[in-house]
N, C-alpha and C positions, 0 to 999 in steps of 0.2 A: 480588350476590355478588362478593367481591374476587377478582381473578385469582390463579390458583395457578401457582407456578413450581417446577419440580423438575429434578434432573439428568437429562439425556437418556440414553436407553437404546437399545441396538441395535435392539430390536423396535419402536422408534418410526419406523423408516425409511420404511415405506409411507405412514404418515400425514403425515410431514414432506414427503416428495416430492410427495404429492398436492397440498398447498397451496403449496409454494414455486414450483412450476411455473406457478401462477396469479398470483403476485405481480406480475410484470412482463410478463404475456402481451400487453400492448398496446404493448410496446417491443421493438426488435430488439436484445435484450441476452441474451447467453448466461448460463444459470444453472448455477453450478458446485456448488451444494450437494449434488445427488444423487451426484456423483462423490467427494465428500470426507466426507459425513456419517458413514459407518461408521468411517473412520479417525479422525475427530474424537472420537467416543465412545470408541474403543479406546485413544486416547492421552491421555485426560483424567487429570489427576493434580494434584499440588500447584501446578503452574504453568499449568494449563489447566482451564477449566470450561465445559462445554457444557450449556445449559439449554433446556428447552421450557416454554412456557406451555400450560396445560391447561384445556379447557372440557368439562365433562361427561365427563371421563375421556379425552378425545382431544386430542392435541397440536394447537395452533392457532398456535403461535409458536416461534421458534428464535432463539438468540443464543449466541455464544461469547466468553469472555474469556481472554486469554493474557497471561502475564507476559513482558515483553521484556527487562527489566533489573532492577537492584536497586530502581528507583523508578518504572518505567514499565509500565503495563498497556495493553492494546489490546482493544477490543470490535469484533467483526466478525460478518458473516453474519446480521444481524438481519432476520428475516422474520416477517410476521404474515399469517395467512389473510385474504384480502380480505373474506370473509364475517364476520369477527370484528374488523374495524377499528373503532376508537373505543370499545373496551371496556376499554382500559387494559393490554392484554397486553404490548405493547412496552415501556411504561414500567416495568411490574413486572419484566420480565426485566433491563432495564438497571439498575434499582435493586438487584436481587439481585447482579449482577456487580460493580457499583461497591462494594458492601459487602464482597464477597469479595476484591476487589483491595485495598481499604484495609486489611482485616484481615491481608492477606499482606504489608503493608509498602509498597505502592505509594503514591506521593504525587501521581501524575498518571495519568489514563486518557485515551486518545484513541480516536477512531473516524474513519472516512472516509465521506462521503456524496456521491453524485453530485449535481452542481449542479442537475439537473432534478428531483431527488427532494424535492419540497416537504414531503411528509409526514415523510420521514426527517429533514430539517433541523429541522422544527418539533418533532418528538419529541426530538431531541438537545438543543435549547434548553430544552424543558420539563423534561428530566431533569437539567439543570444544566451542560450543555456550552456552550462558547462557540466560535464559528467563529474559528479562529486563523490559518489560511493556506490557500492553494489551489495545486494543481499540475495539470499536464497530462502525458500520455504522449507521447513522441516514439518513432517506430518506424522508424528507418532500415533499409533492406533490407540483409541480409548480402550482401556482395560484395567482391571484391578492390578495394582502394583504397589510395592513397598520400597521406597527409596533406601539405598544403603547408607545414606548420610542423613543427619537431622535437617529438616526443612521447616522454616518458620515463616509465618505470614506477618512480616514486619517491614513496612515501607521505608523506615529509616535505615535499617540494615541493608535492604536492597539498594537504596539510593547511594549509600556510602560505597558499596561495591561497584555500582554502575559508573560512578564518577571517575574511577581510576582503572576501569577495565579496558582490555584490548578491544573488546567489542564496541564500546562507546567511541573509541578512537577511529576504528575502521568505519563506523557508520556515521561519523561526524555528529554524534549526539542524537541521531534520529531513531525513531521507533514508529510502529504502527499507530496511527492516530486513534485516540480514544472514542471519537465520535464518528469519523468518516472511514468506512471500509475502503481499502485500496489506496489509502493516502498515508504519507509519513510526515511527522512533525517532530519538533524538538521535545524530547521527554524531559519533563521538569519534576522537581521534588513534589510540587503540588499535584501533578498528574498521578504520581505513585500513591500519594495519600488518598486521592479520590478513587483510584482503582482498588486499593485495599478495602475501602468502605463499600464500594459498589460491585466489585468483581472479585479478584484474588491476586495476591502478590506472593511470590515464592522466593525465599533466600536460603540457599544451601549452606550450611555451616559444618563445622568439624575441623578444628585447627585453624579457625578464622573463617570468614565468609568466602565461599568458593564459587558461587554461581547465583544468578538471579533470573527471574522471569516475571511477567505480569500478564494476566488475562485482560484483553481489551473488551471483548463482547462475546455473546452467543448470538449467532445470526443464521440466516438461511441463505446459502450460496445460490444466487440466481442462475448460475451457469448450469448446475445439475440438480437443484432443488433438494439439497440435503442440509440437515442442521449441522452447523459448524461452530466450533469454539476457536476464536482467534486470540493468539497471544502476541502482545505488542513487540516483544523482543525476548530472545534467550541469549544469555551470556554466561560463560564458565571459564574455569582455569585449566582443567585437564579432563581426561577421559572419565575418571571416576566421578568427578563433579557433574559432567555432562550426563552420565548414566543416572545419577540421582535426580537431577533436574528433570530429565525427560520422563522418568518414572513418576515424579510428582505431577507432571502435566498429564500423563496417561490416566492416573488415578482421578485427577480432577475432572477430566473430560468424561470418564466413565460414570462418575457420580452425577454429572450434568445430563447424562443420557444422550449425548450428541453422536452423530454419525462419523464425524471426522474432526481433525484438528489442523490448525495452520499456525506455525511458529516462525516469526521472522528471525533469521540468524545472519551474521555477517558473512559475506562472500570472501572468506580467507581460506587458504589451504587447510589450516589447522581446524577451524570451526567446521567446515564441510566434512573433512575426513573423520573427525571425532563424532559428529552427529551420525554419519553413516555407520561408524563402528558400533554405536549403541542402538542401531536399527531404528533411527528416527525418520527414515524414509524421506530423503531430501529430494527436492524437485530436480528436473533434468537440466535446467539452465538457470543462470543468475538473472537478476533484473537490475538495471542501472537506474539510479536516481540522478536527475539533472536539475541544476539550480540556476535561476536568473536573478541577478542583483537589480532591484527596482529603484535604488536610490539615485 
């Protein structure tokens, strides 16, 4: 029997929670789906679709698609009951959402997959995605700090640096989306202007511009219920610039009174090593971004 996919409903909550808590039970990974599922269903509309895969009338899979811009869609939260793996439910949900995104005008869809998730990576490739870049999180502790180099809040200076940076090349122009947590989209000049007005932009200078970052939002992490400042991307030239940039982020986060930070950085040997060198507390593994061409 072919897998059945339908729009998720609020009354699917108990069934969904029952299987998502088993998906990564063998790993020390916080599961956020129980905290967001009801909100996902309630906020579905033209720019968002949450679906479940159903077997014998019971949900055994979950996935959501979100429109990020006039041409970008994002797929997230894909989970399949371990007891029903290998039955095609994940692929059926992805195909449903790719068709939905394409019908809505998107020309590209992306997702993220933890580097250790072999099943998720294999499923993405089978569904027509290609792995296009990888990133890691840096989490410098919020505290008072004084950068050793000048730091200006100027989106034009930050944009000029970003356009020619190694980080932009490594990330394919992507950064953490300004509206959707856990999603990446193309960082534009307009985005930086908006973030400068509504959040914060940092450009490290001193003998030319040497680093940039931008704050995407302050939120509450549903995985462990702490206040979190998310920075869409961090890019820099060298260790000295990295130290100044992360000190600016530490000071910003301390002023906000958050518990923790999360900064998206490129998964290159240089960026990861230099972030570690300035004690920015990098995550244990990288995450892959996969892309599907919908044209």
